C-alpha positions as CSV (number, residue, x, y, z in Angstrom):
1,X,133.6,-124.7,-116.4
2,X,133.4,-123.1,-113.0
3,X,136.2,-120.5,-112.9
4,X,136.6,-118.1,-110.0
5,X,139.0,-116.2,-107.8
6,X,140.2,-117.9,-104.6
7,X,143.0,-117.9,-102.0
8,X,145.0,-121.2,-102.3
9,X,147.1,-122.6,-99.5
10,X,149.6,-125.4,-100.2
11,X,151.4,-127.0,-97.2
12,X,154.0,-129.7,-96.9
13,X,155.8,-131.5,-94.1
14,X,159.5,-130.7,-94.1
15,X,161.8,-133.7,-94.2
16,X,159.1,-136.3,-94.0
17,X,161.0,-138.9,-96.1
18,X,163.9,-138.6,-93.6
19,X,161.5,-139.0,-90.7
20,X,160.0,-142.2,-92.3
21,X,163.5,-143.6,-92.8
22,X,164.5,-143.0,-89.1
23,X,161.2,-144.3,-87.5
24,X,158.3,-145.1,-89.8
25,X,155.7,-145.7,-87.0
26,X,156.6,-142.5,-85.2
27,X,156.5,-140.5,-88.4
28,X,153.1,-141.8,-89.3
29,X,151.8,-141.0,-85.8
30,X,153.2,-137.5,-86.0
31,X,151.6,-136.9,-89.4
32,X,148.2,-138.2,-88.1
33,X,148.4,-136.0,-85.1
34,X,149.3,-133.0,-87.2
35,X,146.4,-133.7,-89.7
36,X,143.6,-134.6,-87.2
37,X,144.5,-132.4,-84.2
38,X,146.2,-129.3,-85.7
39,X,146.1,-128.6,-89.4
40,X,142.6,-129.6,-90.5
41,X,140.8,-128.3,-87.5
42,X,142.6,-124.9,-88.0
43,X,141.5,-125.0,-91.7
44,X,137.9,-125.7,-90.7
45,X,137.9,-122.9,-88.1
46,X,138.9,-120.4,-90.8
47,X,136.2,-121.6,-93.2
48,X,138.7,-123.3,-95.5
49,X,138.2,-126.4,-97.6
50,X,140.7,-129.2,-97.9
51,X,140.6,-130.1,-101.6
52,X,143.0,-133.0,-101.2
53,X,145.8,-134.5,-99.2
54,X,149.0,-134.9,-101.2
55,X,151.0,-137.5,-99.3
56,X,152.4,-135.5,-96.4
57,X,150.9,-132.2,-97.7
58,X,147.6,-130.4,-98.4
59,X,145.9,-128.3,-101.0
60,X,143.4,-126.0,-99.4
61,X,140.9,-123.4,-100.8
62,X,139.8,-120.3,-99.0
63,X,137.3,-117.6,-100.0
64,X,139.5,-114.9,-98.3
65,X,143.2,-114.2,-98.3
66,X,142.9,-113.0,-94.7
67,X,141.5,-116.4,-93.6
68,X,144.1,-118.3,-95.5
69,X,147.0,-116.3,-93.9
70,X,145.4,-116.4,-90.5
71,X,145.1,-120.2,-90.8
72,X,148.7,-120.5,-91.8
73,X,149.9,-118.4,-88.9
74,X,147.7,-120.3,-86.5
75,X,149.2,-123.6,-87.6
76,X,152.8,-122.4,-87.5
77,X,152.3,-121.0,-84.1
78,X,151.0,-124.3,-82.8
79,X,153.9,-126.2,-84.4
80,X,156.6,-123.8,-83.0
81,X,157.7,-126.3,-80.3
82,X,156.8,-129.5,-82.1
83,X,159.2,-132.0,-83.7
84,X,157.5,-131.7,-87.0
85,X,157.6,-128.6,-89.3
86,X,155.5,-127.3,-92.2
87,X,156.3,-125.0,-95.1
88,X,153.4,-123.1,-96.5
89,X,152.7,-121.1,-99.7
90,X,149.7,-118.9,-100.4
91,X,148.5,-117.2,-103.5
92,X,145.3,-115.7,-104.7
93,X,144.3,-116.3,-108.4
94,X,141.9,-117.9,-110.8
95,X,141.0,-121.5,-110.2
96,X,138.9,-124.0,-112.1
97,X,136.9,-126.7,-110.4
98,X,136.8,-130.1,-112.1
99,X,135.1,-132.7,-110.0
100,X,136.7,-132.7,-106.5
101,X,139.9,-131.1,-107.7
102,X,141.0,-127.6,-108.6
103,X,143.5,-126.3,-111.2
104,X,144.7,-122.9,-112.4
105,X,147.1,-120.1,-111.7
106,X,146.2,-119.8,-108.1
107,X,147.2,-123.5,-107.5
108,X,150.4,-123.4,-109.6
109,X,151.8,-120.3,-108.0
110,X,150.9,-121.4,-104.4
111,X,152.7,-124.7,-105.0
112,X,155.8,-122.9,-106.1
113,X,155.7,-120.6,-103.2
114,X,155.5,-123.5,-100.8
115,X,158.5,-125.1,-102.5
116,X,160.7,-122.1,-101.8
117,X,159.7,-121.8,-98.1
118,X,161.9,-123.0,-95.3
119,X,160.9,-125.0,-92.3
120,X,158.3,-123.1,-90.3
121,X,158.0,-120.4,-92.9
122,X,155.0,-119.0,-94.8
123,X,155.6,-117.5,-98.3
124,X,152.9,-115.4,-99.9
125,X,152.6,-113.4,-103.1
126,X,152.3,-109.7,-103.2
127,X,148.7,-110.0,-104.3
128,X,148.0,-111.7,-101.0
129,X,150.2,-109.2,-99.1
130,X,148.2,-106.3,-100.5
131,X,144.9,-107.7,-99.3
132,X,146.1,-108.6,-95.7
133,X,148.4,-105.6,-95.0
134,X,145.9,-103.6,-92.9
135,X,144.1,-106.6,-91.4
136,X,146.9,-108.9,-90.1
137,X,149.4,-107.5,-87.6
138,X,152.3,-109.9,-88.3
139,X,155.2,-108.5,-90.3
140,X,156.1,-110.2,-93.6
141,X,159.5,-109.7,-95.1
142,X,160.1,-108.5,-98.6
143,X,162.1,-111.0,-100.7
144,X,161.7,-109.1,-104.0
145,X,160.5,-110.2,-107.4
146,X,161.6,-113.7,-108.3
147,X,161.2,-116.1,-111.2
148,X,159.6,-119.3,-110.0
149,X,160.1,-122.6,-111.7
150,X,157.6,-123.1,-114.6
151,X,155.8,-119.8,-113.8
152,X,156.0,-117.4,-116.8
153,X,155.6,-114.1,-115.0
154,X,157.9,-113.1,-112.2
155,X,156.3,-113.0,-108.7
156,X,156.9,-110.6,-105.9
157,X,157.1,-112.7,-102.7
158,X,157.0,-112.1,-99.0
159,X,157.9,-114.4,-96.1
160,X,157.2,-114.9,-92.4
161,X,158.7,-115.1,-89.8
162,X,161.9,-114.0,-91.5
163,X,163.4,-113.7,-95.0
164,X,164.2,-116.7,-97.0
165,X,167.6,-118.1,-95.9
166,X,168.8,-118.4,-99.5
167,X,167.6,-116.9,-102.8
168,X,164.3,-118.7,-103.6
169,X,165.0,-118.3,-107.3
170,X,167.0,-115.8,-109.2
171,X,165.3,-112.5,-108.3
172,X,164.3,-110.1,-111.0
173,X,167.2,-107.7,-111.3
174,X,165.2,-104.7,-110.1
175,X,163.0,-106.6,-107.6
176,X,165.8,-107.1,-105.1
177,X,168.5,-105.1,-103.3
178,X,171.7,-104.4,-105.3
179,X,174.6,-106.8,-104.8
180,X,178.1,-105.4,-104.1
181,X,181.5,-107.0,-104.4
182,X,184.5,-105.4,-102.8
183,X,187.7,-106.1,-104.8
184,X,191.3,-105.4,-104.0
185,X,192.7,-101.9,-103.6
186,X,195.9,-102.3,-105.6
187,X,199.3,-101.0,-104.6
188,X,202.9,-101.7,-105.6
189,X,204.4,-100.2,-102.5
190,X,205.2,-102.3,-99.5
191,X,204.4,-99.6,-96.9
192,X,200.9,-99.2,-98.5
193,X,199.9,-102.8,-98.6
194,X,198.6,-103.0,-95.0
195,X,196.4,-99.9,-95.6
196,X,195.1,-101.3,-98.9
197,X,194.2,-104.6,-97.4
198,X,192.6,-103.0,-94.3
199,X,190.5,-100.6,-96.4
200,X,189.2,-103.5,-98.4
201,X,188.4,-105.5,-95.2
202,X,186.8,-102.4,-93.5
203,X,184.6,-101.8,-96.6
204,X,183.4,-105.4,-96.6
205,X,182.4,-105.1,-92.9
206,X,180.6,-101.8,-93.5
207,X,178.7,-103.0,-96.5
208,X,177.6,-106.2,-94.6
209,X,175.9,-103.9,-92.1
210,X,174.1,-101.7,-94.6
211,X,170.4,-102.6,-95.0
212,X,170.1,-101.3,-98.5
213,X,172.8,-103.5,-100.1
214,X,173.8,-107.2,-100.2
215,X,177.5,-107.9,-99.9
216,X,178.5,-110.9,-102.0
217,X,181.9,-112.8,-102.2
218,X,181.3,-113.9,-105.8
219,X,182.3,-111.2,-108.3
220,X,180.1,-112.7,-111.1
221,X,176.9,-112.5,-109.0
222,X,177.4,-108.8,-108.2
223,X,175.7,-105.8,-109.7
224,X,178.4,-103.3,-108.6
225,X,182.1,-103.6,-108.0
226,X,184.0,-101.5,-105.6
227,X,187.8,-101.3,-106.0
228,X,190.6,-98.8,-106.1
229,X,194.3,-98.2,-105.3
230,X,196.5,-96.9,-102.5
231,X,199.7,-94.9,-102.8
232,X,201.9,-93.5,-100.1
233,X,204.7,-90.9,-99.6
234,X,205.9,-90.9,-96.1
235,X,203.0,-90.1,-93.8
236,X,200.8,-89.1,-96.8
237,X,198.4,-91.6,-98.4
238,X,196.3,-91.3,-101.5
239,X,193.3,-93.6,-101.7
240,X,191.4,-93.8,-105.0
241,X,188.1,-95.6,-104.9
242,X,185.7,-96.3,-107.8
243,X,182.3,-97.9,-108.2
244,X,181.6,-99.8,-111.4
245,X,178.5,-101.4,-112.8
246,X,179.6,-105.0,-113.5
247,X,177.4,-105.8,-116.5
248,X,177.9,-102.5,-118.5
249,X,181.4,-101.7,-117.2
250,X,180.2,-98.1,-116.6
251,X,182.1,-96.2,-113.9
252,X,179.3,-94.9,-111.7
253,X,181.5,-93.0,-109.3
254,X,185.2,-92.3,-108.5
255,X,186.9,-90.2,-105.9
256,X,190.3,-89.5,-104.5
257,X,191.1,-89.2,-100.8
258,X,194.3,-87.6,-99.7
259,X,195.0,-88.3,-96.0
260,X,198.0,-87.4,-93.8
261,X,198.1,-89.3,-90.6
262,X,200.8,-91.1,-88.5
263,X,198.0,-93.3,-87.1
264,X,197.4,-95.8,-89.9
265,X,194.3,-97.3,-88.1
266,X,192.7,-93.9,-88.0
267,X,193.5,-93.3,-91.7
268,X,191.9,-96.7,-92.6
269,X,188.8,-95.8,-90.6
270,X,188.4,-92.4,-92.2
271,X,188.8,-93.7,-95.8
272,X,186.6,-96.7,-95.2
273,X,183.7,-94.7,-93.8
274,X,183.9,-92.1,-96.5
275,X,183.9,-94.6,-99.3
276,X,181.1,-96.7,-97.9
277,X,178.9,-93.6,-97.4
278,X,179.6,-92.4,-100.9
279,X,178.9,-95.8,-102.5
280,X,175.6,-96.1,-100.6
281,X,174.3,-92.8,-102.0
282,X,175.5,-93.4,-105.6
283,X,174.1,-96.9,-105.9
284,X,170.7,-95.7,-104.7
285,X,170.7,-92.9,-107.3
286,X,171.8,-95.2,-110.0
287,X,169.2,-97.9,-109.2
288,X,166.4,-95.3,-109.3
289,X,167.5,-94.3,-112.8
290,X,166.5,-97.7,-114.1
291,X,162.8,-97.3,-113.2
292,X,162.3,-93.7,-114.1
293,X,159.7,-94.5,-116.7
294,X,157.7,-97.0,-114.7
295,X,154.6,-96.0,-112.7
296,X,155.2,-96.1,-109.0
297,X,152.4,-98.7,-108.6
298,X,154.6,-101.2,-110.5
299,X,157.7,-100.8,-108.2
300,X,158.9,-102.9,-105.3
301,X,159.6,-101.5,-101.8
302,X,163.3,-101.3,-102.5
303,X,162.7,-99.5,-105.9
304,X,160.3,-97.1,-104.2
305,X,162.9,-96.2,-101.6
306,X,165.5,-95.7,-104.3
307,X,163.2,-93.5,-106.3
308,X,162.5,-91.3,-103.2
309,X,166.2,-91.0,-102.4
310,X,166.9,-89.9,-106.0
311,X,164.0,-87.4,-105.9
312,X,165.6,-85.8,-102.8
313,X,168.7,-84.9,-104.9
314,X,166.4,-82.5,-106.7
315,X,165.5,-78.9,-105.7
316,X,162.0,-79.1,-107.3
317,X,159.1,-79.4,-104.9
318,X,157.1,-81.3,-107.5
319,X,159.8,-84.0,-107.6
320,X,159.9,-84.1,-103.8
321,X,156.1,-84.7,-103.9
322,X,156.8,-87.7,-106.1
323,X,159.2,-88.9,-103.3
324,X,156.4,-88.6,-100.8
325,X,154.0,-90.6,-103.0
326,X,156.7,-93.3,-103.4
327,X,157.3,-93.6,-99.7
328,X,153.6,-93.7,-98.9
329,X,153.2,-96.6,-101.4
330,X,156.2,-98.3,-99.8
331,X,154.4,-98.2,-96.4
332,X,151.3,-99.6,-97.9
333,X,153.3,-102.6,-99.0
334,X,155.4,-102.8,-95.9
335,X,153.9,-101.0,-92.9
336,X,157.0,-101.6,-90.7
337,X,159.5,-100.1,-93.1
338,X,161.6,-97.9,-90.9
339,X,163.5,-96.3,-93.8
340,X,160.2,-95.1,-95.4
341,X,159.1,-93.5,-92.1
342,X,162.4,-91.8,-91.6
343,X,162.5,-90.5,-95.2
344,X,159.0,-89.1,-94.9
345,X,160.0,-87.2,-91.8
346,X,163.1,-85.9,-93.6
347,X,160.9,-84.7,-96.5
348,X,158.5,-82.9,-94.1
349,X,161.2,-81.1,-92.1
350,X,163.2,-80.2,-95.3
351,X,160.2,-78.3,-96.6
352,X,161.1,-75.8,-93.8
353,X,164.7,-75.8,-94.8
354,X,164.0,-75.3,-98.5
355,X,161.6,-72.4,-97.7
356,X,158.6,-74.0,-99.4
357,X,156.1,-73.8,-96.6
358,X,155.5,-73.9,-92.8
359,X,154.6,-77.3,-91.4
360,X,150.8,-77.4,-90.7
361,X,150.0,-78.7,-87.2
362,X,148.6,-82.0,-88.5
363,X,151.8,-82.6,-90.5
364,X,153.9,-81.8,-87.5
365,X,152.0,-84.3,-85.3
366,X,152.3,-87.0,-88.0
367,X,156.0,-86.3,-88.5
368,X,156.6,-86.8,-84.8
369,X,154.6,-90.0,-84.7
370,X,156.4,-91.4,-87.8
371,X,159.9,-90.7,-86.5
372,X,159.1,-92.2,-83.1
373,X,158.0,-95.4,-84.9
374,X,161.1,-95.4,-87.0
375,X,163.3,-95.2,-83.9
376,X,161.4,-98.1,-82.3
377,X,161.8,-100.2,-85.5
378,X,165.5,-99.5,-85.9
379,X,167.2,-97.6,-83.1
380,X,170.6,-98.4,-84.5
381,X,170.3,-96.5,-87.8
382,X,172.4,-93.4,-88.4
383,X,169.7,-92.2,-90.8
384,X,166.9,-92.6,-88.3
385,X,168.9,-90.9,-85.5
386,X,169.9,-88.0,-87.7
387,X,166.3,-87.5,-88.9
388,X,165.1,-87.6,-85.3
389,X,167.5,-84.8,-84.4
390,X,166.1,-82.8,-87.4
391,X,162.5,-83.3,-86.2
392,X,163.4,-82.4,-82.6
393,X,165.1,-79.2,-83.7
394,X,162.7,-78.1,-86.4
395,X,159.4,-79.2,-85.1
396,X,159.7,-79.5,-81.3
397,X,162.5,-76.8,-80.8
398,X,164.0,-79.2,-78.2
399,X,167.7,-78.3,-78.7
400,X,169.1,-80.6,-75.9
401,X,167.2,-83.7,-77.2
402,X,168.2,-82.8,-80.8
403,X,171.8,-82.7,-79.9
404,X,171.6,-86.0,-78.1
405,X,170.1,-87.7,-81.1
406,X,172.7,-86.1,-83.5
407,X,175.4,-87.4,-81.2
408,X,173.9,-90.9,-81.4
409,X,173.9,-90.6,-85.2
410,X,177.5,-89.6,-85.3
411,X,178.4,-92.4,-82.8
412,X,176.9,-94.8,-85.3
413,X,178.7,-93.2,-88.3
414,X,181.0,-90.3,-87.5
415,X,181.4,-89.5,-91.2
416,X,177.7,-89.3,-92.0
417,X,177.7,-85.7,-93.4
418,X,174.0,-85.2,-93.0
419,X,174.5,-85.8,-89.2
420,X,177.6,-83.5,-89.2
421,X,175.7,-80.7,-90.9
422,X,172.7,-81.2,-88.6
423,X,175.0,-81.1,-85.5
424,X,176.5,-77.8,-86.9
425,X,173.1,-76.2,-86.9
426,X,172.2,-77.4,-83.5
427,X,175.5,-76.1,-82.0
428,X,174.9,-72.8,-83.8
429,X,171.4,-72.3,-82.4
430,X,172.8,-73.2,-79.0
431,X,175.5,-70.5,-79.4
432,X,178.5,-72.8,-79.5
433,X,180.3,-70.8,-82.3
434,X,183.7,-72.6,-82.6
435,X,182.2,-76.1,-82.7
436,X,179.5,-75.1,-85.1
437,X,181.9,-73.5,-87.6
438,X,184.2,-76.5,-87.5
439,X,181.4,-78.9,-88.2
440,X,179.9,-76.7,-90.9
441,X,183.2,-76.6,-92.8
442,X,183.7,-80.3,-92.3
443,X,180.4,-81.1,-94.0
444,X,181.1,-78.8,-96.9
445,X,184.7,-79.9,-97.5
446,X,184.3,-83.6,-97.1
447,X,183.1,-84.5,-100.6
448,X,183.0,-81.8,-103.3
449,X,180.9,-84.0,-105.6
450,X,178.4,-85.1,-102.9
451,X,174.8,-84.9,-104.3
452,X,173.7,-83.1,-101.2
453,X,176.5,-80.5,-101.3
454,X,173.9,-77.7,-102.0
455,X,172.2,-78.7,-98.7
456,X,175.4,-78.7,-96.7
457,X,176.4,-75.3,-98.1
458,X,173.1,-73.9,-97.0
459,X,173.4,-75.5,-93.6
460,X,176.8,-73.9,-93.2
461,X,175.3,-70.5,-94.3
462,X,172.6,-70.7,-91.6
463,X,175.2,-71.8,-89.0
464,X,177.4,-68.7,-89.7
465,X,174.4,-66.4,-89.9
466,X,173.1,-67.6,-86.5
467,X,176.6,-66.9,-85.1
468,X,176.7,-63.4,-86.6
469,X,179.4,-64.3,-89.1
470,X,177.5,-62.6,-91.9
471,X,180.4,-62.4,-94.4
472,X,181.0,-66.2,-94.2
473,X,177.2,-66.8,-94.2
474,X,176.8,-64.7,-97.4
475,X,179.6,-66.7,-99.1
476,X,178.0,-70.1,-98.3
477,X,174.5,-69.0,-99.2
478,X,175.9,-67.7,-102.6
479,X,177.6,-71.0,-103.2
480,X,174.4,-72.9,-102.2
481,X,172.5,-70.8,-104.8
482,X,175.0,-71.6,-107.5
483,X,174.8,-75.3,-106.6
484,X,170.9,-75.3,-106.5
485,X,169.6,-72.1,-108.2
486,X,166.4,-70.6,-107.1
487,X,165.7,-72.2,-103.7
488,X,163.9,-69.7,-101.5
489,X,165.8,-70.7,-98.4
490,X,169.2,-70.0,-100.1
491,X,168.1,-66.6,-101.4
492,X,166.5,-65.7,-98.1
493,X,169.7,-66.4,-96.2
494,X,171.7,-64.5,-98.8
495,X,169.4,-61.4,-98.7
496,X,169.5,-61.3,-94.9
497,X,173.3,-61.7,-94.7
498,X,173.9,-59.0,-97.3
499,X,171.6,-56.6,-95.5
500,X,173.3,-57.2,-92.2
501,X,176.7,-56.6,-93.9
502,X,175.4,-53.2,-95.0
503,X,175.1,-54.3,-98.7
504,X,171.6,-52.9,-99.1
505,X,171.6,-52.9,-102.9
506,X,172.7,-56.5,-103.0
507,X,170.1,-57.5,-100.4
508,X,167.3,-55.9,-102.4
509,X,168.4,-57.5,-105.6
510,X,168.4,-60.9,-103.9
511,X,165.0,-60.3,-102.4
512,X,163.6,-59.3,-105.8
513,X,164.9,-62.5,-107.3
514,X,163.4,-64.5,-104.4
515,X,159.9,-63.0,-104.7
516,X,160.0,-63.5,-108.5
517,X,160.6,-67.2,-108.0
518,X,158.4,-67.6,-104.9
519,X,155.6,-64.9,-105.0
520,X,154.0,-66.3,-101.8
521,X,157.1,-65.5,-99.7
522,X,156.2,-63.2,-96.9
523,X,157.3,-62.5,-93.3
524,X,153.8,-63.2,-91.9
525,X,154.0,-66.9,-92.8
526,X,157.8,-67.3,-92.6
527,X,159.0,-70.1,-90.2
528,X,161.4,-68.6,-87.7
529,X,164.8,-70.2,-87.3
530,X,164.8,-72.3,-84.1
531,X,167.1,-70.2,-81.9
532,X,167.3,-71.4,-78.3
533,X,166.8,-67.7,-77.5
534,X,164.0,-66.5,-79.8
535,X,165.4,-63.0,-79.8
536,X,168.1,-64.3,-82.0
537,X,165.6,-64.3,-84.9
538,X,164.9,-60.6,-84.6
539,X,167.9,-59.2,-86.6
540,X,167.3,-61.8,-89.3
541,X,163.7,-60.9,-89.6
542,X,164.4,-57.1,-89.5
543,X,167.1,-57.6,-92.2
544,X,164.6,-59.4,-94.5
545,X,162.1,-56.6,-94.0
546,X,164.7,-54.0,-94.8
547,X,165.6,-55.9,-97.9
548,X,162.0,-55.7,-99.1
549,X,160.3,-58.8,-97.9
550,X,156.5,-58.6,-97.8
551,X,154.8,-58.6,-94.4
552,X,151.5,-60.2,-95.7
553,X,150.7,-62.7,-98.4
554,X,150.2,-61.0,-101.9
555,X,146.4,-60.7,-102.5
556,X,146.8,-61.2,-106.3
557,X,148.6,-64.5,-106.2
558,X,146.4,-67.5,-107.2
559,X,147.9,-70.9,-106.4
560,X,151.5,-71.3,-105.2
561,X,154.6,-71.5,-107.3
562,X,157.0,-73.1,-104.9
563,X,160.1,-74.1,-106.9
564,X,162.3,-73.0,-109.7
């Protein structure tokens, strides 16, 4: 028995029976032209072997996955403006030769992949995607892990030129994006009914635009249910929203929003955006929890993104490094994943914010390249625009460009608190005190249970310190340290603020705590805050020196302990 590994391509004419019914002679002529002039010559040019013709289809063997996919792309390109269409499936696996025929896993899976493809589409397995990712420039779309008919193991599938128009098969629960159903927001009050109905409609619209979720109109097919209630008292409205896991009934998240506004449309807009933003974050965290014990190599792109997002809730650099590994794997699977590029840039610039290290030149260059690619891939993402603003401020020190990008992020989503906090810092470094303080407070006060509250508190602390409001700065840095104990950046800001307030003893105690947690901390390697006027950094640096910060790295330190 001759068993070996091969790339198998299965192709079939879409709607051939209908074509035969409408005009048999024309259908036969079209099939012959396709076979003799297009398909089989393309196979031969790619060193493929037609094993057999199956009515209006083919079974083809290739020694290389790259040649198989190149052949499929070449055929589909040539058929783009023809009146006849093919669907194609490709898998690489074990096959067995028996006479002039072949059998085995490679053939069975390829046949099932062809069956789920649409007209003009190519569907490939992840085994094929992995082999071609760096060698073929075309972008294949991730359709998750699905259970194919009569195939025991689930298969991770990718499609070109677009995603499958309908679910190819029931995807494995954790191989696809989570599905969300928006239910009614209940109310017994007539004057609140319009608001309740509008909040529900607005949420449906917002979720339909989010790339990380799938909005469904069938409650039973959803993974998560969003609902709530609305109550009113004159111009005051109370909106309660909750997120529930449908299968377990577990309440993942709940929040109350009290709004006072004569403009009902503005109130609906505020509540809708806040709820949609909160749900997006909570679902990502919850989804990542299901795969905590799995090796990253076993995860899909969506799972890898969720793992990275959850890691970013931590204040441990070791966990942040796991996020980086997850995102780099995601890009290996999907080199055009804009979210992975943006998140890697967020991670790199946040190392500065957290006080873990200065950004080496090669990392700075790569970060700029990655964010520029993310912007090209998805210029209408609030996450991408916010991260671009972060890079422009932290890496390039381009305050005007950073402000323009933050404004774009807020135009896309005015209640995106990361963008609000980023804009607060930009305005502070530009010296726009009143605007910066208003934005800083807005980010902190928007959601008291936000997973990134510690980050917003520190951003507020930096904004007030830059503006010379050291009492407010100390308060926010202290709250940030309580929310995320032991981060060097929190303690550094608190030490400097206390010293500038004249609290020398408190400043020295804080610096002692900082250097015990981060022995490598020293002024020589410290990244300066990006003031538009560099002289603005001088009092902060002098305050840190007065509080006891080292000027040079400690000689005795071996290795680097960078987190609590």
